[in-house]
Phi, psi and omega in degrees: 000134178258143182243126174270167177300325180295320180296322183289321186274342181288133180288145175283172181297325180289334182275346187296320176300318177296321179299315179293325176297317178295322177297318179295320178296317178296319178296321179296317179297316179295323179296319179299316179297316180295322178294320177298315179297317178296320178298316179296318179296317181297315181288333180278341189301318179304317179289320179297326181279313185278320182271316182095143182298322186299326184289338176291345178244346187246346179294164184292324183197189177256097174220078185302327179293340177255010177081025179241129192231026182287111179258010179299321177301323179284326174295320176297320177300317179297316182293317180297317179298315183293316181294317178298318178296320179294321179298330178274316190279327185296307178297320180295319181293318179295318178298319179295320178295319177296320179298312183291332184272325190237347185241325185284144171300160186305313181296317180295317181298316179296317179295322179296316180295320178295323177295319178295320177297322176295320179298325179291336183270357180289131180298148183296329181293332177291317174301316180297320179296318176297318179295321181292321186267339185238305187290311181300317175299324177295317177293324179298332177291328178281316183202107179301153009269351181101305173289113194199178174301319180298317178298319178296319179298313182295318179295315180294322178300318178294326183285324183269351180304315179300323179299314181292317181298312185290320178290322177295320179297320178294320178294320178293322179293334182277353177294127183302141179297334179297327176297315183291320178294322177297319178296320178294322179295330178280356178082018179290144173288170178299317178295319178295321177297317182294312184285328185262340185237303190293307183296316176299323181289331184259008190297323181292320177294321178294317179296323177298315178298321179294319178294320177295322176295322177297321178296321178293320180297320179295327184266359181292140185240296192298315184296313182289329177299325185277338188239352188267349177096334172058046173251127181281101180193161170280122182290134177262358176199172177293339184266003181276141175292147177221166172232132178268165179298318181295318179295322179297319178297316181295324183284325192253347184298327186297329183242359183289144178219157174062226181296331177299311180297317180295326178294327176295324176290330173298320175300315178297322178296319178298317177295320180298316180294321176297316180295317178298322179297317180290320178294321176297318177297320177297321178295320178296320178293322182293338177292337180266022184276355180297143182251124182276000000 
């Protein structure tokens, strides 16, 4: 009997209820995302209509009570924190994944992965509390005030590190064993195998993990609110206080009214679009994960 690709991929009669259930779950998830996006657009519309998009980028500063709505300093704070955290966490996370996959003994590697999974489960407010009581005072000894862009970068790097380690480890584990056996047959050293075979084969999965970590860093609220200083300004150094968009929303939503409240939803809409763009890029990269 010959089997075509269509025969293999077609669901059997017993699988069809499960297939429809999975389709409904996927549709529900997509619907929730679309409803959130629609809600943000609806709530943002008064500010977009009355204030105008240009003023969110052209006003002198962010003082909604005085009619000024420039959120670029806070967007810059969010981007600087996320990029700085990625510059620290991405190399460290990839190196940790390589260590656990190719260098550590089996018992050590298993314990290390469980420790990283535990690190991923710690609530963000706990990271923020540690940063507020320990990290910020340490930075303040070097350069006051302590609560700063640098503190936010370090906290976010620690928070996104497990995401990068675990996704990189999964990408490395998915590299076909035939690649590794071929590299060994060619007499490549372990370092040569990693640099010439393993990392190129796993690059799309590693890049996907980095983008997902960046999306989490951009959307983090409590930790950066507690350690960044919450001053609306463009930082002129790593030791300058900053305020991120997420922290601004958390701080001002409780008392905001009218165009001020709507402007906060514009901030949320901007974050949502940035996050969707990064998740979409991660999805495009993951499509190229097939190994020839």
